[in-house]
N, C-alpha and C positions, 0 to 999 in steps of 0.2 A: 758732542764736545763738551767737556767738562767747563763748566762755571769756574770763573774766577776773579778776582780783583788784582787790576793792576796797580801798584802804587808810585806816585811820581813825587819827588822829593831834592831838596839839596842835600849835599852831605854833610853841611852842617849842622841839618835838623835830624842828625841820625838817631838822638836821645828818644826826641818825641815819635819819630818812626819807629824806633824800637818799641816804645808802649803799644802802638796800633797794631803790630805785630806779632807780639804777646797776647795780644786779646783776641785777634783773630785767628791766633791757633788754639784758644780757650776754646772760642764759639767753633771751629772745627771748619773755617772759612777759607778756603783755598785762594792760594795769594801769587803776584810775580812781583817780585822788587830785587832792583840790583842793588851790589852785584852779587848777591847770593844765588839767582836763578840764571845768571849766566853759565853757559855749560862751558867746560875747558876747550880748549883750542878755539872758541867763537870769538866774537866781539861785538860790542854796545851796537854798531850799525847794523848790524844784523839782525840782532836778536830782538832789539826793544820796538821796531816797526811791528815785527810778528806779535810780540805779546799784547800790542795795544789792539791789533787788529782784531784778536781773538778774543780779548778779555769780554768780561761782561758788564763790570763797573769800573769806571777810571775814577780814584781817588788822588786827587793832587794836594799836597800839603801847603798850604797857604802862609806865608811870610816872607819878612823882608830879604830871608836868605834865597827862597825860591824864586823871588821875583828878579834876583840878580842871576839867575843862573839861566843861560842859554839853551840848556838841557831840558829844563823845566820847560821852558817857554816851546820848543820843538816838541815837547811832548802832547802837551794840552793842545797845541796845532793838529798834531795826529789823532789825537782823540776826537778832537771835534769835528774835523773833516770826515772820521769814519762815524759820527753820529752816535758816539758811545753814551752811555748813561753815567753824568759826573756827578759824584758826591765830595764837594771840595770839603776839607778841614783847616779851618783857622788856628794857628799855634803861637800866634801873636797880634798885637793892635796896630800892626802896620797899616796904613791904607793902599789900597789897591793902586797900581800903577795903571797908565792908560792899557796896555797890553791886557792884563788880567781883568780889566773893567770891561773891554771889548770881548774878549772869550766867553766870561763867565756872566754877562748882563742880565741871562735869564736864568741864572742857576742857584739855589739857594744853599748857602753859605753856612756849614755847623761851625759853630765857635768852641773851642776849647779854652777859653779864655778864663770863663769862672773856674769852671771845672774839665780837666783834660778826660777825666773818667768818664763824665757824662757825657761829653761832646762825642768820644768815641762810642757810647753805649748808644747814641742816638743815630749816630753814623751807620754802624753795624746792623742795629734793627732795620735802617734802611735797607741795606743789602740783601738781608735774608727777605726781606719782602720781596725786591727786586729778583732774587735767586728763585725764589718760590713760585714769581709770577701768577701768583691767584691771591683775590681780595679776601680777606677772611670772614666774606658776611654769610656764609654757608652756616656759619657755628655762633652764631650770635644768640648770646643769652638775653631774653626780655626778662625786665625786671619789673617787678610789680610796685608800682608806686604809688602811695597816698594823694588823694586828692586835695591837693595842698599848695599855696599859692608862695614861692620861696625866692626870693630876692639875692644874688649870691654875694652883690656889691654891699647888700645892709646885714644882712645875716651874717654875722661874726663866725657860727659853729660851719658855715659854707666855704671860709674863706680858702681853705686848702684842699678844697675838693677838685679831683681829677677830670669829673663830668659835671660841668656845670650846668643848673638848672636856670631857665630864664625866670625872670622877676616880672617881666612884663611883655606884650606884645610887640615884634619887633616892627609891625605895620604902621598901628594906629598909637602904639605907646601905653594904650590900655593894661592895667594892673590887674583887672578882673578876669584871669586865666587859669583854667583848669585841665589839671592832669586827663588824657586820655588813655593813658599807659604807652609803653614801649617808647617813652622818652617824647611822646608828643602833646603840646598843651595847645588846647582849644582857647581861642579868644572869646568872649561871652559877648563881645561889643561888634567886631567886624565878624568872625565866623572863620577867620583862618588861623591856621597852625603855626605856632614857634617849636622849636625842636632844641633839646639839650645837646649838648657837644656829641656824646656817643651817636643820638638818633643822627644828627647832621652828618657825622662821619659815615655812618650805614649808608645814609639816602646817597652821599656822594660815589660811594662806590658802586651802589648798585646802577648808579648812572653812567658812571665812566669806566667801570670794569676795574682791573689791574691798575692800580697805582702805587708810586712811591710815596712812602712819608713826606717827602719833600713836596711833591704834588699837594698831598692834603693839605700840609700846612698852609703852604701859599695861596691855594684857591678858597680854603674855608675859612681861615686866619683862627683854627683853635690851635691853642697853643701847643709847644710839642710835647711836653709831659701829659697832656691829655690823650692826644692821639698815641703814645705809647701805651697808656693804660688801657686804652680800647684794645688796641692789639692784644696787648696781656690776658683781656677778659676775655678774648676769643681763643687763646692758646691753651687757658685754663681749662 
């Protein structure tokens, strides 16, 4: 069965949905969206439940408009009931109502408020990971690192790094740590290891197997851009 994305939205947010659809086309990601994918002679009540049931990823567009739409509410309910992977995209600053909080309580919402393009890119990278169903641990590049203590919070040169290097042991706060290579840093005081962001992600994937970027960000607390950078480093 072909993998595809189901997009749930209010017709009042058609402009934002259009930007998402354009990017999915550019990324060659199959999608299902009404009314474009409603077959001639068919109807919403017949086509939408089947499309949700068979989709790989369900993307609800979160906005004040969608929260007032009975159709979006029904579609989210169907997706939750069908245990679909849900990647919500928020396109305005409206607070979630009680229904949305209930349905999306344990789901990481991708924000397009600061930059819609950046939000859509993060979202589609998560979709691609889900479509592939395979973590990129097999093609990890081992980096040669100098034995050097670096604190990214005080070293200005590292402020914009997408692979943060620890400046101290996370267990005893000792700053006397040394690189052992591959993103691992040994504490000379307690003898335990602290890891940079890339090694932390690698360890997470080796332990948990196939994971979405949303899961990785939520469980490791590593920033989105760093997770994206890690995946890019594995694809290059």
